[in-house]
C-alpha positions in Angstrom: 80.5 99.4 112.7 80.7 99.0 109.2 83.6 100.3 107.1 81.6 103.4 105.8 80.7 104.2 109.4 84.4 104.1 110.5 85.3 106.5 107.8 82.5 108.9 108.3 83.2 108.8 112.2 86.8 109.2 111.6 86.2 112.5 110.0 83.9 113.5 112.6 86.5 112.8 115.2 89.1 114.7 113.3 86.7 117.7 113.0 85.8 117.7 116.6 89.8 117.6 117.7 90.3 120.3 115.2 87.4 122.5 116.7 88.8 122.2 120.1 92.1 123.1 119.0 90.7 126.0 117.1 88.9 127.4 120.3 91.8 127.7 122.5 92.9 131.2 123.6 96.4 130.4 121.8 94.8 130.2 118.4 93.2 133.5 118.4 95.0 137.0 118.0 92.3 138.2 120.6 93.8 135.9 123.4 90.4 134.7 124.3 88.4 131.7 123.6 87.3 131.6 120.1 83.4 131.1 119.4 82.5 127.5 119.1 80.6 128.0 115.8 83.6 129.9 114.3 86.1 127.3 115.5 83.5 124.5 114.2 83.0 125.9 110.7 86.7 126.6 110.1 87.7 123.0 111.5 84.9 121.1 109.3 86.1 123.6 106.2 89.7 122.7 106.6 89.0 118.9 107.2 86.8 118.7 104.3 89.6 120.9 102.4 86.8 123.3 101.5 88.3 126.7 102.1 85.3 128.6 103.0 85.7 131.0 106.1 83.7 133.0 108.0 86.8 135.2 109.6 90.0 136.5 108.1 92.3 133.7 108.8 95.3 135.6 108.5 94.2 138.3 110.7 92.1 135.9 113.2 94.3 133.2 113.9 97.5 133.2 115.6 100.6 131.1 114.2 99.3 128.3 116.2 95.7 128.6 114.8 97.1 128.8 111.4 99.2 125.7 112.0 96.1 123.7 113.4 94.1 124.6 110.1 97.1 123.6 108.1 97.5 120.2 109.8 93.6 119.7 109.4 94.0 120.6 105.7 96.7 117.9 105.3 94.5 115.2 107.1 91.7 116.1 105.1 93.4 116.0 101.9 95.2 112.7 102.5 91.7 111.4 104.0 91.0 109.9 107.5 92.2 106.4 106.4 95.0 107.3 104.6 96.6 109.4 107.3 95.9 107.1 110.2 96.9 104.0 108.3 100.1 105.7 107.4 100.5 106.4 111.2 100.1 102.8 111.8 102.6 101.7 109.2 105.1 104.0 111.0 104.5 102.4 114.3 104.8 99.1 112.7 101.4 97.7 112.6 100.3 95.2 110.1 97.3 96.1 107.9 94.5 93.7 108.5 91.7 92.8 106.1 89.3 95.4 107.6 92.0 98.0 107.3 92.6 97.2 103.5 88.8 97.2 102.8 88.6 100.7 104.5 91.4 102.1 102.5 90.1 100.6 99.3 86.9 102.4 99.9 88.3 105.5 100.9 90.6 105.8 98.0 88.1 104.5 95.3 90.6 101.7 94.0 90.2 98.3 92.9 91.6 95.3 94.6 93.5 94.9 98.0 96.9 93.9 96.9 99.6 96.6 97.1 97.7 99.0 99.2 100.8 99.4 101.6 102.8 100.5 98.6 100.1 102.8 97.2 100.1 104.7 100.4 103.8 105.2 100.5 103.4 106.4 97.1 100.7 108.8 97.8 102.8 110.2 100.9 105.5 110.6 98.7 103.7 112.2 96.0 102.4 114.7 98.5 105.6 115.6 100.0 107.1 116.1 96.5 104.5 118.5 95.4 104.2 120.3 98.7 108.1 120.9 98.9 108.4 121.8 95.4 105.5 124.5 96.0 107.2 126.0 99.0 110.5 126.1 97.0 108.7 128.0 94.1 106.7 130.4 96.2 109.6 131.7 98.2 111.0 133.7 95.4 107.2 135.2 95.1 106.7 135.9 98.8 110.1 136.8 99.8 110.2 140.5 98.0 106.9 141.1 99.9 108.5 140.1 103.2 112.0 141.1 102.6 113.0 142.2 106.2 110.9 138.8 107.7 112.1 135.9 105.6 110.3 133.8 108.1 107.2 135.3 107.2 107.8 134.6 103.6 108.5 130.7 104.3 105.4 130.4 106.6 103.2 132.0 103.6 104.9 129.5 101.1 104.2 126.5 103.2 100.7 127.5 104.4 99.7 128.2 100.6 101.6 125.1 99.1 99.7 122.8 101.3 96.5 124.4 100.6 97.1 124.6 97.0 98.0 120.9 96.7 95.0 119.8 99.0 92.6 122.0 97.0 91.5 123.7 100.3 91.8 127.5 99.3 92.8 129.0 102.7 94.8 132.1 102.4 96.5 134.3 104.8 96.0 137.3 102.6 92.7 139.3 103.4 92.0 139.6 99.7 93.1 135.9 98.9 95.1 136.2 95.9 93.7 139.1 94.3 96.8 141.3 94.6 98.6 138.5 92.5 96.0 138.4 89.6 98.4 139.5 87.1 101.5 137.6 88.5 102.3 135.0 86.1 104.8 133.0 88.4 102.0 132.7 91.4 99.4 131.8 88.7 101.3 129.1 87.3 102.8 127.7 90.4 99.3 127.7 92.3 97.7 126.4 89.0 100.0 123.4 89.0 99.4 122.6 92.6 95.8 122.5 92.4 95.7 120.8 89.0 98.2 118.0 90.3 96.1 117.9 93.6 92.8 117.6 91.7 94.0 115.2 89.1 94.3 112.0 91.4 97.2 109.9 92.6 96.8 107.2 90.2 96.8 109.4 87.4 100.0 110.8 88.7 101.7 107.4 89.2 100.7 106.4 85.7 102.4 109.7 84.1 105.4 108.8 86.3 105.7 105.1 85.1 105.1 106.0 81.6 107.7 109.0 81.8 110.2 106.2 83.4 109.7 103.8 80.8 110.4 106.7 78.1 113.6 107.5 79.7 114.8 104.1 80.2 113.8 103.1 76.6 111.8 100.3 77.8 110.7 97.7 75.3 107.3 97.6 76.5 105.9 101.0 77.6 102.9 101.5 79.8 99.6 101.4 78.4 97.4 104.2 80.1 94.2 102.8 82.0 90.7 103.9 80.9 90.6 106.0 84.1 93.7 108.0 83.0 92.3 108.7 79.6 89.1 109.9 80.8 90.7 112.1 83.7 93.2 113.6 81.6 90.8 114.3 78.4 88.1 115.7 80.8 90.4 117.8 82.7 91.9 119.5 79.8 88.5 120.0 78.1 87.0 121.7 81.2 90.1 123.9 81.8 90.1 125.1 78.2 86.3 125.7 78.0 86.3 127.3 81.3 89.0 129.6 80.5 87.3 130.7 77.2 84.0 131.0 79.0 85.2 133.2 81.6 87.3 135.3 79.2 84.2 135.9 77.3 81.7 136.6 80.2 84.2 138.8 82.3 85.9 140.5 79.5 84.0 144.1 80.1 83.4 143.5 83.7 85.4 146.5 85.3 85.1 144.8 88.7 86.9 141.5 87.9 89.0 141.2 84.5 87.9 144.2 82.5 90.7 146.3 84.0 93.5 144.3 83.3 95.5 144.2 80.2 95.3 141.3 77.6 97.8 139.0 79.3 96.0 139.8 82.7 92.7 138.8 81.6 94.1 135.6 80.1 95.6 134.6 83.5 92.6 135.6 85.5 90.4 133.6 83.4 92.6 130.7 83.5 93.1 130.8 87.2 89.2 131.0 87.4 88.6 128.1 85.6 91.5 126.1 87.6 90.2 127.2 90.8 86.8 126.2 90.2 88.1 122.6 90.2 87.5 122.4 93.8 90.5 124.6 94.9 88.9 127.9 96.5 91.6 130.4 95.8 90.5 133.5 93.7 92.4 136.0 91.9 89.3 138.1 91.1 86.4 139.3 93.3 83.8 136.3 92.7 81.2 138.6 94.5 81.5 141.1 91.6 81.1 138.5 88.8 78.6 138.6 86.0 75.4 136.3 86.5 76.7 134.2 83.5 80.0 133.9 85.2 78.6 132.9 88.4 76.6 130.2 86.8 79.5 128.9 84.6 81.4 128.5 88.2 78.6 126.7 89.6 78.5 124.3 86.7 82.5 123.5 87.0 82.3 123.6 90.7 79.5 120.9 90.6 81.8 118.6 88.2 84.7 119.0 90.6 88.2 117.0 90.4 89.0 113.5 89.5 88.4 110.5 91.9 91.1 109.6 94.3 92.5 113.1 94.6 92.0 115.9 96.9 89.1 117.7 95.2 85.3 117.3 95.6 82.2 117.4 93.3 80.5 114.6 91.4 83.9 114.0 89.9 85.0 114.0 86.0 84.5 110.3 85.5 80.9 110.5 86.8 80.0 113.1 84.2 82.0 111.3 81.5 80.1 108.0 82.3 76.9 109.7 82.0 77.7 111.6 78.9 78.8 108.2 77.2 75.3 106.7 78.5 73.4 109.8 76.8 75.6 109.1 73.4 74.9 105.4 73.3 70.9 106.2 73.6 71.1 108.7 71.1 73.1 106.3 68.6 70.6 103.6 69.4 73.1 101.4 71.2 72.7 98.8 74.2 76.1 99.0 75.5 77.9 102.0 76.8 81.5 102.5 75.3 84.5 105.0 76.0 87.7 104.7 74.3 86.5 101.4 72.8 86.1 100.0 76.3 82.5 98.9 77.4 81.3 100.7 80.7 80.0 98.0 83.3 76.4 98.5 84.4 77.3 98.5 87.9 79.4 101.6 87.2 76.6 103.4 85.3 74.2 102.7 88.2 76.8 104.2 90.7 77.4 107.3 88.3 73.5 107.9 88.5 73.2 107.4 92.1 76.3 110.1 92.9 74.4 112.4 90.5 70.8 112.0 92.1 72.3 112.1 95.5 74.4 115.2 94.7 71.6 117.2 93.3 69.1 116.1 96.1 71.8 117.7 98.7 72.1 120.7 96.9 68.5 121.1 96.2 67.5 120.6 100.0 70.2 122.8 101.4 69.4 125.7 99.1 65.7 125.5 100.1 66.8 125.5 103.7 69.0 128.4 103.5 66.8 130.3 101.3 64.4 130.1 104.4 67.1 131.2 106.9 68.4 134.0 104.6 65.6 135.1 102.3 67.4 138.5 101.7 70.3 136.7 99.9 69.4 136.0 96.2 68.9 132.8 94.7 72.1 132.5 92.7 74.1 133.4 95.6 72.7 130.8 98.1 73.0 128.1 95.1 76.6 129.4 94.7 77.5 128.9 98.2 76.0 125.5 98.5 77.6 124.1 95.5 80.9 125.7 96.8 80.4 123.8 100.0 79.1 120.5 98.7 81.9 120.7 96.0 84.5 121.4 98.5 85.6 124.7 96.5 85.6 127.5 98.8 84.6 130.2 96.7 81.7 132.6 97.7 79.6 134.9 95.8 78.0 136.6 98.8 80.7 136.4 101.7 80.2 133.4 103.9 80.5 135.7 106.7 77.3 137.6 105.6 75.3 134.3 105.8 73.2 133.9 109.1 74.4 131.7 111.8 71.8 129.0 111.0 72.8 129.2 107.1 76.3 128.6 108.4 75.4 125.7 110.4 73.5 124.4 107.6 76.5 124.6 105.4 78.7 122.4 107.9 77.1 119.3 107.0 76.9 120.2 103.1 80.6 120.5 103.3 81.2 117.2 105.4 78.8 115.1 102.8 80.6 116.6 100.0 84.1 115.4 101.5 82.9 111.8 102.6 80.8 111.4 99.5 77.2 110.8 99.2 77.2 107.4 98.5 79.5 106.4 101.6 77.3 108.7 103.7 74.1 106.8 102.8 76.0 103.4 103.4 76.8 104.7 106.9 73.5 105.4 107.6 71.6 102.6 105.9 74.3 99.9 106.6 75.7 97.3 104.1 73.3 96.0 101.7 72.3 92.3 101.8 72.2 90.1 98.5 68.9 89.3 97.2 68.4 86.0 95.4 64.8 87.2 94.1 64.5 88.1 90.5 61.3 90.3 89.5 59.4 90.5 86.1 60.5 93.2 83.8 58.1 95.7 82.4 58.4 99.0 80.3 57.4 102.3 81.0 57.5 105.5 79.1 60.5 107.5 79.8 61.4 111.1 78.4 
């Protein structure tokens, strides 16, 4: 039982428990036992913080069912190892070496020291943003549920937790389309999505830097390479995505074409934000242009930052590969980024993540194309990438996919959440060191 297998089996355990809870009669509004496939799909989507659903969550599930979904989203957003370790710390158990290694791999951090403090910081950060989201959502939802303040409070809690964990489940039948031109909701939800997908380490560096500035510290925090890459790449993708969606959907009356200029900008901005593995939508993604769908696929595949609640191949992976391409074009033998040399091991890891992710998407797309030949290629590719990158957007309506196709999406969501490399490590086992050096030989490339 290796560490990677412990993490993968832990997620499977949570998914199984969630499936059983969502199958109970108290979880559904029809007061009967839920269909196993519906319960399994919803539980997997919640634990993998995806947001894809084959039923209307707000109408199909009771308060208890919605509560189970929120709890599964919270555990999935924190990560299985983080959630269980925090529970063990609350119970007073000390972390062993195996626990620390498992946390290190699940959070993708360097070193084993200070993990207990890091976990406390993660919990505190999560609670801060989710509580702030509830407080800011209340004035937005309260006018709509003026006679039922408890409903407004539950709506705020549900959407705040799903927003920060980049899950994308909504209790509204149209998701957030009715709030497309509402600046308050767009700003609050965008903030939760961005901070949830930017990574806990980046948030902590921002906090420490702000603390040093306010206290006029003599030596201010020097930002890490991870911080610089995460922030710059995120800002670039958000800006480029907003401009791309604004241009491709400007005349599309079924998406943003019917809105005024401010509404168009808000809708384009939110679409750029939500593709960072969130899954909420303020426009009907099934009515987007082909160009808009393809841009969405590209942004979903990149995803969020490492160590966050988001999925995808991660911004740092794309930045490392882009720096490699730049080094080759400039005829350099070392890969540099912000005057720092990227280790070869990190380059190999980025290539492995890219190749494994492409293979997963290609295989899943081919299989679903066989089970659902009536769905167009762009729709199938969109659905697969959305599942793999744990986004939750749909271009065809997930409920319109056949049962075999839905069953294929379940492992895709699972692999996208635990990670391609971690999954392969769990299957193949830990690699053994080799003391054999083989001769080099050149070959033609490109």
